[in-house]
VOBA-1610 file (N, C-alpha, C; in pm, whole numbers, padded with zeros to 5 digits, always signed):
BEGIN
Met-01778+03208-01598Met-01760+03108-01704Met-01785+02969-01647Ser-01872+02893-01710Ser-01901+02758-01662Ser-01792+02661-01707Arg-01772+02555-01630Arg-01672+02453-01661Arg-01731+02316-01636Asp-01684+02219-01716Asp-01730+02082-01699Asp-01632+02002-01613Val-01688+01924-01522Val-01609+01834-01437Val-01659+01693-01464Leu-01566+01599-01479Leu-01603+01460-01508Leu-01631+01388-01377Leu-01751+01336-01364Leu-01791+01261-01246Leu-01785+01112-01278Leu-01706+01040-01200Leu-01691+00895-01219Leu-01724+00824-01088Arg-01803+00718-01100Arg-01842+00641-00983Arg-01763+00509-00978Glu-01774+00441-00865Glu-01690+00323-00841Glu-01695+00218-00952Pro-01812+00180-01005Pro-01812+00077-01111Pro-01728+00116-01232Asp-01739+00242-01276Asp-01657+00288-01389Asp-01509+00286-01353Ile-01478+00331-01234Ile-01337+00338-01191Ile-01276+00199-01186Arg-01350+00102-01137Arg-01301-00036-01133Arg-01275-00089-01275Asp-01360-00052-01369Asp-01340-00096-01507Asp-01217-00030-01570Leu-01192+00095-01534Leu-01087+00173-01599Leu-00949+00150-01540Leu-00940+00108-01415Leu-00811+00093-01349Leu-00786-00054-01317Asp-00716-00123-01406Asp-00684-00264-01385Asp-00557-00276-01302Pro-00533-00391-01238Pro-00416-00407-01151Pro-00282-00381-01219Ser-00263-00431-01339Ser-00133-00414-01405Ser-00104-00267-01435Ala-00205-00194-01483Ala-00187-00052-01512Ala-00159+00027-01384Cys-00226-00010-01276Cys-00203+00058-01148Cys-00061+00033-01099Leu-00015-00093-01111Leu+00121-00126-01067Leu+00223-00043-01144Glu+00210-00034-01275Glu+00303+00044-01355Glu+00300+00191-01318Ala+00180+00245-01295Ala+00167+00386-01259Ala+00231+00415-01124Val+00210+00326-01027Val+00268+00344-00894Val+00420+00335-00901Gln+00471+00242-00978Gln+00617+00229-00993Gln+00677+00357-01049Arg+00617+00413-01154Arg+00667+00538-01211Arg+00657+00653-01112Ala+00548+00657-01037Ala+00527+00766-00942Ala+00629+00763-00829Leu+00660+00645-00778Leu+00759+00635-00671Leu+00897+00677-00720Ala+00933+00638-00842Ala+01061+00680-00899Ala+01065+00831-00918Ala+00955+00887-00966Ala+00949+01032-00985Ala+00964+01106-00852Tyr+00897+01056-00749Tyr+00905+01120-00618Tyr+01048+01123-00565Ser+01118+01011-00576Ser+01252+01001-00518Ser+01360+01068-00603Thr+01324+01111-00723Thr+01420+01180-00809Thr+01382+01327-00828Gly+01296+01379-00741Gly+01263+01521-00744Gly+01166+01562-00852Gln+01095+01465-00911Gln+01002+01496-01018Gln+00857+01495-00971Ala+00837+01498-00841Ala+00701+01498-00787Ala+00700+01570-00653Gln+00583+01614-00615Gln+00566+01683-00488Gln+00452+01621-00408Ile+00472+01614-00277Ile+00362+01578-00187Ile+00369+01669-00065Pro+00255+01711-00013Pro+00253+01781+00116Pro+00246+01680+00229Ser+00253+01729+00350Ser+00238+01641+00466Ser+00096+01584+00471Val+00086+01465+00527Val-00044+01400+00541Val-00127+01472+00646Ile-00254+01491+00618Ile-00348+01541+00718Ile-00419+01419+00777Ala-00410+01403+00907Ala-00473+01289+00973Ala-00572+01340+01078Leu-00687+01277+01083Leu-00793+01314+01177Leu-00853+01187+01233Asp-00863+01180+01364Asp-00926+01066+01429Asp-01064+01106+01483Val-01160+01017+01466Val-01291+01032+01528Val-01301+00917+01628Ala-01234+00936+01740Ala-01211+00826+01833Ala-01339+00765+01887Glu-01442+00849+01909Glu-01565+00796+01971Glu-01639+00700+01878Asn-01607+00706+01748Asn-01671+00616+01652Asn-01570+00525+01583His-01451+00512+01644His-01346+00424+01592His-01317+00454+01444Gly-01306+00583+01415Gly-01283+00625+01277Gly-01154+00703+01262Glu-01094+00693+01143Glu-00976+00773+01111Glu-00987+00820+00967Ile-00936+00941+00942Ile-00942+01002+00811Ile-00802+01048+00773His-00762+01019+00649His-00636+01068+00595His-00665+01150+00469Val-00594+01262+00458Val-00600+01344+00337Val-00459+01349+00279Lys-00445+01303+00155Lys-00315+01301+00088Lys-00329+01367-00048Ala-00221+01428-00094Ala-00223+01497-00223Ala-00090+01476-00293Gly-00087+01505-00421Gly+00039+01491-00494Gly+00030+01547-00634His+00148+01574-00689His+00159+01620-00827His+00286+01562-00888Leu+00272+01503-01006Leu+00386+01455-01082Leu+00422+01563-01183Arg+00548+01609-01178Arg+00589+01720-01263Arg+00562+01689-01410Asp+00506+01788-01481Asp+00470+01778-01622Asp+00351+01685-01646Gly+00291+01634-01540Gly+00171+01554-01556Gly+00050+01643-01580Pro-00057+01590-01636Pro-00174+01673-01669Pro-00260+01710-01548Phe-00243+01636-01438Phe-00332+01656-01323Phe-00253+01661-01193Tyr-00314+01722-01092Tyr-00277+01696-00953Tyr-00404+01651-00883Ala-00389+01591-00768Ala-00507+01531-00704Ala-00499+01541-00552Val-00616+01542-00492Val-00630+01538-00346Val-00722+01420-00314Lys-00676+01333-00227Lys-00752+01212-00191Lys-00795+01220-00045Ile-00920+01189-00020Ile-00973+01180+00117Ile-01019+01037+00136Ile-00965+00971+00237Ile-01000+00831+00264Ile-01032+00816+00412Ser-01136+00742+00443Ser-01171+00721+00584Ser-01186+00572+00611Gly-01153+00534+00734Gly-01177+00399+00782Gly-01254+00407+00912Phe-01377+00360+00911Phe-01459+00355+01033Phe-01481+00207+01062Trp-01407+00157+01161Trp-01387+00013+01175Trp-01506-00060+01235Asp-01604+00014+01289Asp-01725-00050+01339Asp-01833-00062+01231Asn-01810-00005+01114Asn-01912-00004+01009Asn-01963-00142+00969Pro-01875-00244+00958Pro-01927-00376+00918Pro-02036-00428+01010Gln-02029-00390+01138Gln-02133-00433+01231Gln-02267-00364+01202Leu-02259-00253+01127Leu-02381-00180+01088Leu-02424-00215+00946Gly-02354-00311+00887Gly-02385-00348+00749Gly-02331-00250+00647Leu-02228-00173+00685Leu-02169-00072+00598Leu-02022-00104+00572Pro-01967-00060+00459Pro-01824-00082+00435Pro-01739+00000+00531Ala-01624-00056+00570Ala-01535+00015+00662Ala-01467+00134+00595Leu-01438+00121+00466Leu-01366+00226+00394Leu-01461+00310+00310Asn-01434+00439+00308Asn-01502+00532+00219Asn-01400+00633+00170Gly-01429+00698+00060Gly-01334+00797+00013Gly-01366+00848-00126Met-01287+00946-00167Met-01298+01002-00301Met-01167+01070-00337Val-01148+01090-00467Val-01031+01162-00516Val-01080+01279-00601Val-01032+01398-00572Val-01064+01516-00651Val-00943+01548-00738Val-00966+01553-00869Val-00859+01573-00967Val-00869+01713-01025Phe-00754+01779-01038Phe-00749+01915-01091Phe-00658+01922-01212Asp-00689+02016-01303Asp-00604+02042-01418Asp-00475+02109-01370Ala-00360+02050-01400Ala-00233+02102-01350Ala-00190+02230-01420Lys-00251+02265-01533Lys-00216+02390-01602Lys-00294+02509-01548Thr-00420+02484-01511Thr-00506+02596-01471Thr-00551+02591-01326Gly-00540+02474-01263Gly-00591+02458-01128Gly-00741+02434-01123Ala-00806+02426-01239Ala-00951+02407-01243Ala-00986+02263-01208Pro-01098+02241-01139Pro-01142+02103-01113Pro-01163+02028-01244Ala-01112+01906-01251Ala-01124+01827-01374Ala-01205+01700-01353Gly-01197+01642-01234Gly-01266+01517-01213Gly-01302+01495-01067Leu-01413+01430-01045Leu-01455+01389-00911Leu-01471+01238-00915Leu-01380+01168-00850Leu-01376+01022-00856Leu-01435+00966-00726Leu-01560+00922-00733Leu-01630+00868-00616Leu-01602+00718-00610Asp-01483+00687-00564Asp-01432+00549-00573Asp-01457+00466-00449Asn-01507+00527-00341Asn-01531+00455-00215Asn-01407+00383-00163Gly-01291+00442-00189Gly-01166+00385-00138Gly-01100+00285-00231Phe-01158+00258-00349Phe-01100+00158-00438Phe-00960+00196-00486Ile-00939+00322-00522Ile-00807+00364-00570Ile-00703+00344-00461Thr-00736+00381-00338Thr-00642+00358-00227Thr-00613+00210-00210Asp-00716+00129-00215Asp-00702-00015-00200Asp-00607-00073-00306Leu-00631-00036-00432Leu-00552-00095-00540Leu-00410-00040-00543Arg-00393+00090-00525Arg-00258+00146-00530Arg-00174+00100-00410Thr-00237+00072-00296Thr-00163+00019-00181Thr-00113-00122-00212Gly-00199-00204-00270Gly-00156-00336-00313Gly-00047-00328-00418Ala-00060-00232-00510Ala+00040-00215-00614Ala+00175-00178-00555Ala+00177-00092-00454Ala+00304-00053-00391Ala+00372-00173-00327Gly+00294-00261-00263Gly+00351-00382-00207Gly+00413-00470-00313Ala+00346-00481-00428Ala+00398-00562-00538Ala+00526-00501-00595Val+00530-00369-00608Val+00652-00302-00656Val+00767-00329-00560Ala+00739-00321-00430Ala+00843-00349-00331Ala+00896-00492-00346Ala+00804-00587-00364Ala+00847-00726-00382Ala+00927-00743-00511Lys+00888-00676-00615Lys+00956-00685-00744Lys+01104-00647-00732Tyr+01133-00543-00653Tyr+01270-00493-00644Tyr+01348-00545-00524Leu+01278-00601-00424Leu+01346-00636-00300Leu+01343-00784-00265Ala+01246-00857-00316Ala+01234-00999-00278Ala+01324-01085-00366Arg+01359-01201-00313Arg+01433-01297-00393Arg+01350-01338-00514Lys+01417-01378-00621Lys+01346-01419-00743Lys+01262-01544-00718Asn+01319-01637-00644Asn+01248-01762-00616Asn+01200-01763-00472Ile+01070-01761-00455Ile+01012-01763-00320Ile+00913-01877-00311Gly+00892-01921-00188Gly+00797-02029-00165Gly+00681-01985-00078Ile+00712-01950+00047Ile+00608-01922+00146Ile+00586-01771+00161Val+00461-01731+00157Val+00420-01593+00184Val+00339-01592+00312Ala+00379-01508+00406Ala+00304-01490+00531Ala+00230-01358+00525Val+00105-01359+00566Val+00024-01239+00569Val-00024-01219+00713Val+00012-01106+00771Val-00031-01072+00906Val-00143-00970+00892Gly-00264-01017+00912Gly-00383-00937+00885Gly-00474-01014+00792Ser-00605-00992+00803Ser-00698-01074+00726Ser-00810-00994+00662Gly-00792-00863+00649Gly-00895-00780+00587Gly-00882-00773+00437Ala-00953-00678+00377Ala-00954-00664+00232Ala-00815-00637+00176Gln-00735-00557+00246Gln-00601-00527+00195Gln-00509-00648+00202Ala-00532-00737+00296Ala-00455-00862+00299Ala-00475-00939+00169Arg-00599-00951+00127Arg-00628-01019+00000Arg-00567-00945-00118Arg-00579-00812-00115Arg-00527-00732-00227Arg-00375-00746-00240Gln-00305-00749-00127Gln-00160-00762-00133Gln-00119-00893-00199Val-00187-01002-00166Val-00153-01132-00225Val-00187-01133-00374Glu-00301-01076-00410Glu-00340-01071-00551Glu-00240-00992-00634Met-00193-00879-00581Met-00098-00797-00656Met+00041-00860-00656Leu+00079-00925-00547Leu+00207-00995-00542Leu+00217-01098-00653Ala+00104-01161-00684Ala+00103-01266-00787Ala+00137-01211-00926Leu+00132-01079-00944Leu+00170-01019-01071Leu+00321-01017-01091Val+00397-01025-00980Val+00544-01010-00991Val+00622-01131-00941Arg+00559-01221-00866Arg+00628-01339-00813Arg+00533-01459-00811Lys+00589-01575-00834Lys+00517-01700-00810Lys+00549-01746-00668Phe+00454-01812-00605Phe+00475-01864-00470Phe+00396-01992-00454Ser+00432-02070-00352Ser+00374-02204-00341Ser+00289-02224-00216Glu+00287-02128-00124Glu+00208-02144-00002Glu+00183-02006+00058Val+00062-01986+00110Val+00027-01861+00177Val-00032-01894+00314Arg+00023-01832+00417Arg-00027-01848+00554Arg-00082-01713+00600Ile-00201-01714+00656Ile-00268-01591+00694Ile-00302-01595+00842Trp-00261-01490+00914Trp-00299-01478+01054Trp-00388-01355+01071Gly-00490-01368+01152Gly-00574-01255+01189Gly-00615-01269+01334Arg-00648-01158+01397Arg-00692-01162+01538Arg-00818-01247+01554Asp-00902-01244+01451Asp-01023-01327+01450Asp-00995-01448+01361Pro-00981-01567+01420Pro-00949-01684+01338Pro-01050-01710+01226Ala-01177-01679+01251Ala-01279-01701+01148Ala-01254-01610+01027Lys-01212-01486+01052Lys-01182-01394+00942Lys-01058-01439+00866Ala-00960-01492+00938Ala-00839-01542+00871Ala-00874-01659+00780Arg-00960-01748+00827Arg-01003-01861+00742Arg-01083-01811+00622Ala-01167-01711+00645Ala-01247-01656+00535Ala-01157-01590+00430Cys-01053-01521+00476Cys-00958-01459+00385Cys-00887-01565+00301Ala-00842-01672+00366Ala-00775-01781+00295Ala-00869-01846+00194Asp-00993-01867+00233Asp-01091-01929+00144Asp-01120-01841+00023Ala-01129-01710+00048Ala-01157-01617-00062Ala-01043-01616-00163Leu-00921-01618-00115Leu-00806-01620-00206Leu-00801-01752-00283Ala-00832-01862-00217Ala-00832-01992-00284Ala-00938-01996-00394Arg-01055-01937-00368Arg-01162-01935-00469Arg-01123-01850-00589Asn-01047-01742-00562Asn-01007-01653-00671Asn-00895-01710-00756Thr-00838-01823-00712Thr-00729-01891-00783Thr-00621-01793-00827Val-00572-01711-00730Val-00463-01618-00758Val-00343-01693-00814Ile-00306-01800-00747Ile-00202-01890-00794Ile-00263-02030-00797Pro-00287-02086-00913Pro-00348-02220-00919Pro-00265-02322-00841Thr-00332-02408-00769Thr-00275-02515-00687Thr-00205-02466-00561Cys-00197-02334-00539Cys-00131-02282-00418Cys-00225-02299-00298Pro-00177-02361-00189Pro-00262-02372-00070Pro-00264-02241+00010Phe-00380-02205+00058Phe-00399-02088+00143Phe-00456-02137+00275Ala-00388-02105+00386Ala-00430-02158+00515Ala-00422-02050+00622Ala-00511-02060+00720Ala-00507-01971+00836Ala-00405-02025+00936Ala-00326-01935+00994Ala-00226-01972+01094Ala-00281-01943+01233Asp-00238-02021+01330Asp-00288-02005+01466Asp-00222-01889+01540Ser-00104-01846+01493Ser-00031-01737+01559Ser+00051-01662+01455Val+00093-01542+01491Val+00182-01466+01403Val+00311-01544+01381Arg+00364-01601+01487Arg+00488-01676+01474Arg+00473-01793+01376Gln+00365-01866+01387Gln+00343-01979+01297Gln+00333-01932+01152Ala+00278-01814+01130Ala+00266-01761+00994Ala+00401-01721+00937Val+00486-01653+01017Val+00605-01590+00959Val+00729-01678+00962Glu+00735-01778+01051Glu+00856-01861+01056Glu+00872-01938+00924Gly+00988-01923+00864Gly+01017-01991+00739Gly+00966-01920+00615Ala+00900-01806+00631Ala+00844-01735+00516Ala+00952-01662+00439Asp+00932-01651+00308Asp+01021-01576+00221Asp+00979-01430+00208Ile+00848-01407+00214Ile+00793-01271+00217Ile+00693-01263+00330Val+00702-01156+00409Val+00606-01130+00516Val+00537-00998+00483Leu+00404-01004+00471Leu+00322-00886+00445Leu+00244-00854+00572Thr+00259-00732+00625Thr+00183-00694+00744Thr+00082-00588+00705Val-00044-00615+00732Val-00154-00530+00685Val-00260-00516+00794Thr-00219-00466+00909Thr-00310-00449+01021Thr-00309-00303+01067Ala-00399-00270+01154Ala-00402-00139+01218Ala-00345-00146+01360Ser-00256-00242+01383Ser-00205-00268+01518Ser-00132-00147+01576Arg-00146-00130+01705Arg-00073-00026+01777Arg+00029-00086+01872Glu+00060-00214+01850Glu+00167-00279+01926Glu+00236-00379+01834Pro+00365-00405+01855Pro+00440-00491+01763Pro+00381-00632+01759Leu+00379-00687+01637Leu+00328-00822+01616Leu+00437-00918+01570Val+00532-00869+01490Val+00635-00954+01430Val+00768-00930+01500Arg+00835-01039+01539Arg+00962-01029+01612Arg+01077-01080+01526Ala+01196-01023+01551Ala+01313-01050+01467Ala+01354-01197+01471Glu+01342-01261+01587Glu+01393-01398+01601Glu+01309-01500+01523Trp+01193-01459+01473Trp+01110-01552+01396Trp+01145-01552+01247Leu+01231-01462+01203Leu+01253-01440+01061Leu+01374-01516+01009Glu+01361-01566+00887Glu+01468-01641+00822Glu+01561-01548+00745Pro+01690-01584+00728Pro+01777-01507+00638Pro+01715-01501+00498Gly+01726-01386+00436Gly+01675-01368+00301Gly+01530-01324+00293Val+01463-01308+00407Val+01323-01269+00406Val+01307-01122+00366Thr+01195-01093+00301Thr+01156-00955+00272Thr+01029-00926+00351Ile+01034-00821+00434Ile+00917-00781+00513Ile+00861-00654+00453Ile+00737-00657+00412Ile+00671-00541+00353Ile+00560-00498+00449Ala+00585-00387+00520Ala+00493-00340+00624Ala+00404-00232+00567Val+00274-00254+00571Val+00178-00167+00505Val+00087-00095+00604Gly+00065-00152+00720Gly-00042-00104+00807Gly-00013+00021+00888Ser+00114+00051+00914Ser+00146+00161+01007Ser+00148+00295+00935Asp+00028+00348+00908Asp+00018+00474+00837Asp-00018+00590+00929Gly+00007+00572+01058Gly-00013+00677+01157Gly+00092+00664+01266Pro+00127+00773+01335Pro+00235+00768+01433Pro+00212+00672+01548Gly+00087+00638+01579Gly+00059+00548+01689Gly+00054+00402+01650Lys+00065+00372+01521Lys+00055+00234+01474Lys+00192+00169+01465Gln+00197+00038+01489Gln+00323-00036+01482Gln+00294-00184+01466Glu+00354-00246+01364Glu+00336-00389+01339Glu+00463-00469+01364Leu+00579-00404+01351Leu+00707-00472+01366Leu+00776-00429+01495Asp+00826-00526+01569Asp+00915-00491+01680Asp+01036-00418+01623Trp+01084-00314+01691Trp+01195-00239+01633Trp+01320-00325+01614Gly+01327-00440+01684Gly+01438-00533+01662Gly+01442-00590+01521Val+01325-00594+01454Val+01321-00640+01315Val+01402-00546+01227Leu+01386-00416+01248Leu+01459-00318+01169Leu+01606-00313+01209Glu+01632-00337+01338Glu+01771-00341+01384Glu+01845-00457+01317Arg+01778-00569+01298Arg+01840-00685+01237Arg+01854-00670+01085Ala+01770-00590+01022Ala+01765-00582+00877Ala+01897-00534+00817Asp+01930-00591+00702Asp+02047-00545+00627Asp+02016-00420+00547Lys+01892-00409+00501Lys+01847-00290+00430Lys+01710-00250+00482Ile+01687-00119+00491Ile+01556-00065+00528Ile+01517+00033+00418Val+01400+00011+00363Val+01354+00089+00248Val+01222+00157+00283Ala+01209+00284+00246Ala+01087+00361+00271Ala+01022+00401+00140Asp+00890+00420+00140Asp+00829+00482+00023Asp+00861+00631+00021Ser+00855+00694+00137Ser+00896+00834+00155Ser+00968+00843+00288Leu+01098+00866+00285Leu+01173+00869+00411Leu+01125+00980+00503Pro+01104+01104+00456Pro+01053+01206+00549Pro+00922+01164+00614Gln+00833+01101+00537Gln+00704+01059+00593Gln+00723+00944+00691Cys+00812+00849+00657Cys+00834+00733+00744Cys+00908+00770+00873Leu+00971+00884+00876Leu+01035+00931+00999Leu+00933+00996+01093Gln+00814+01021+01042Gln+00707+01079+01124Gln+00602+00977+01164Leu+00587+00874+01081Leu+00490+00768+01110Leu+00540+00642+01043Gly+00493+00528+01090Gly+00539+00404+01031Gly+00647+00335+01113Glu+00699+00225+01059Glu+00793+00141+01132Glu+00929+00208+01152Ile+00978+00279+01053Ile+01108+00347+01065Ile+01103+00449+01178His+00993+00519+01187His+00973+00620+01293His+00994+00558+01431His+00938+00441+01456His+00953+00376+01588His+01097+00330+01611Ala+01159+00273+01508Ala+01295+00221+01524Ala+01395+00332+01548Val+01380+00445+01479Val+01470+00559+01498Val+01450+00617+01638Gln+01325+00628+01681Gln+01299+00680+01816Gln+01361+00590+01923Ala+01363+00458+01898Ala+01421+00364+01994Ala+01573+00360+01986Gly+01631+00429+01889Gly+01775+00426+01872Gly+01826+00298+01809Ala+01735+00219+01750Ala+01773+00089+01692Ala+01837+00105+01555Val+01798+00208+01481Val+01856+00233+01349Val+01879+00382+01332Thr+01962+00415+01235Thr+01985+00554+01200Thr+01933+00580+01059Glu+01913+00705+01026Glu+01862+00740+00893Glu+01956+00691+00783Gly+02084+00681+00814Gly+02182+00640+00714Gly+02164+00497+00666Lys+02088+00418+00740Lys+02066+00278+00703Lys+01951+00263+00603Thr+01886+00374+00571Thr+01763+00368+00492Thr+01784+00422+00351Ser+01698+00377+00262Ser+01689+00433+00127Ser+01543+00437+00089Glu+01512+00497-00025Glu+01374+00503-00072Glu+01354+00406-00186Leu+01234+00349-00193Leu+01201+00254-00297Leu+01217+00317-00435Gly+01181+00443-00448Gly+01194+00512-00576Gly+01338+00525-00621Glu+01431+00538-00526Glu+01573+00543-00562Glu+01619+00410-00621Ile+01567+00301-00566Ile+01602+00168-00616Ile+01541+00146-00755Ile+01416+00187-00772Ile+01351+00175-00902Ile+01428+00253-01008Ala+01475+00373-00972Ala+01546+00460-01065Ala+01691+00418-01087Gly+01738+00317-01014Gly+01875+00270-01029Gly+01978+00351-00954Leu+01934+00437-00863Leu+02027+00521-00786Leu+02082+00450-00663Lys+02010+00352-00613Lys+02051+00274-00497Lys+02029+00126-00530Pro+02109+00037-00470Pro+02090-00105-00497Pro+01968-00160-00424Gly+01903-00258-00486Gly+01798-00332-00419Gly+01859-00451-00348Arg+01803-00567-00368Arg+01860-00687-00307Arg+01991-00722-00377Thr+02095-00748-00298Thr+02226-00782-00355Thr+02273-00920-00313Ser+02198-00989-00227Ser+02234-01126-00191Ser+02109-01202-00150Glu+02118-01334-00155Glu+02005-01420-00119Glu+01979-01421+00031Lys+02077-01378+00110Lys+02065-01386+00256Lys+02023-01255+00321Glu+02019-01146+00244Glu+01982-01018+00303Glu+01841-01020+00362Val+01828-00961+00479Val+01697-00934+00538Val+01661-00789+00504Ile+01549-00770+00435Ile+01512-00637+00389Ile+01373-00603+00442Val+01361-00483+00500Val+01232-00431+00546Val+01193-00315+00457Cys+01070-00316+00409Cys+01016-00204+00332Cys+00897-00146+00407Asp+00906-00019+00440Asp+00804+00051+00518Asp+00719+00135+00422Leu+00595+00094+00400Leu+00506+00162+00307Leu+00397+00234+00383Thr+00407+00365+00388Thr+00310+00446+00461Thr+00207+00509+00368Gly+00227+00494+00237Gly+00132+00549+00140Gly+00164+00692+00103Val+00197+00714-00024Val+00242+00846-00070Val+00140+00903-00168Gly+00114+01033-00156Gly+00012+01097-00237Gly+00033+01085-00387Val+00159+01073-00430Val+00182+01060-00575Val+00127+00928-00628Gln+00114+00827-00543Gln+00051+00703-00587Gln-00095+00728-00625Asp-00162+00811-00547Asp-00303+00841-00574Asp-00319+00920-00703Val-00233+01022-00722Val-00247+01102-00844Val-00211+01021-00967Ala-00113+00930-00955Ala-00076+00846-01069Ala-00191+00754-01108Ala-00252+00689-01008Ala-00365+00600-01036Ala-00485+00678-01088Ala-00513+00793-01026Ala-00626+00875-01070Ala-00606+00927-01212Ser-00481+00955-01248Ser-00452+01005-01383Ser-00481+00897-01488Val-00450+00771-01455Val-00484+00661-01546Val-00635+00657-01567Val-00710+00669-01459Val-00856+00666-01467Val-00906+00780-01555Met-00854+00900-01531Met-00900+01017-01606Met-00869+01004-01754Arg-00748+00965-01789Arg-00711+00954-01931Arg-00797+00849-02002Arg-00816+00735-01937Arg-00895+00629-01999Arg-01042+00667-02008Ala-01093+00736-01907Ala-01233+00779-01910Ala-01258+00879-02021Gln-01166+00974-02036Gln-01180+01075-02142Gln-01174+01009-02279Ala-01083+00912-02296Ala-01069+00846-02425Ala-01191+00761-02460Ala-01251+00701-02358Ala-01363+00610-02382Ala-01500+00677-02368Gly-01502+00804-02331Gly-01629+00873-02311Gly-01707+00823-02192Arg-01637+00778-02089Arg-01703+00725-01969Arg-01730+00838-01870Gly-01826+00816-01783Gly-01856+00910-01677Gly-01963+01011-01716Glu-01991+01099-01622Glu-02094+01200-01638Glu-02031+01338-01626Lys-02060+01427-01721Lys-02007+01562-01714Lys-02105+01650-01638Ile-02053+01717-01535Ile-02137+01810-01459Ile-02078+01950-01477Thr-02165+02047-01488Thr-02122+02186-01510Thr-02122+02260-01378Ile-02011+02330-01354Ile-02001+02409-01229Ile-01978+02555-01264
//
């Protein structure tokens, strides 16, 4: 028996998945995950060390949802020198009732990019102070820009400082954000050091592939929210474990996953924190655990990326594509 599969390419996917819809989908998915209404398997990680490449395979299912999905994303960090994008990927969507293939989303990593930014914005929505001024960004790649753009959906801010290992890239990131007028009249500037970027900041966003700590506890102000995005593998680390030791609250997107990779994993291994000091972002969204309870709390949110975020975003794309008659049907 032949079956039709919906083929969607990046331009269609960008049209169908807007930032606000992605943020709402990710918020619902995280709450579902932390309340037992979703499933994810362990992440499959593969390194192609000789070509400076890494591949992640993530999957997820939201209970009673129409689809489940498997996402393959790769980062080959030398590609820009070859005139190629660093990120590539696709999402394969299946019918949750029959297991039949339903969609092939050739997004080139766009869904991962947007849902990662959305998760950072959700974290800020529930954990950051209502009134913030300075945002520090540690990292200057595409996800650094995405995090600031998505943050602007949930908070106003008055200054953004960006640090990158390559000062020219940090300046380019700041210039790109200024041209996009994410926040009108907000100054965007490159910082000379990580310390210069984060001292006095109300929100610190870390979006690097660093394998050594970049942010130290003594640079942070009371009331700061640190949203760590880059440590999505066991060898990666952006925060000195003293940052988590100092924190009043530590929040994970998935605690089991963050105990295997990410910032919490390093702090627990160092004996700086215990599992009892942690909660999940979905528990806070669902009202099962408190978020920020004072203006002085230091809160760390460790975002390693959860497969239910991908299925939630992909499901938005599929529903909208089917309703609008977008994409190409291929018979298998």
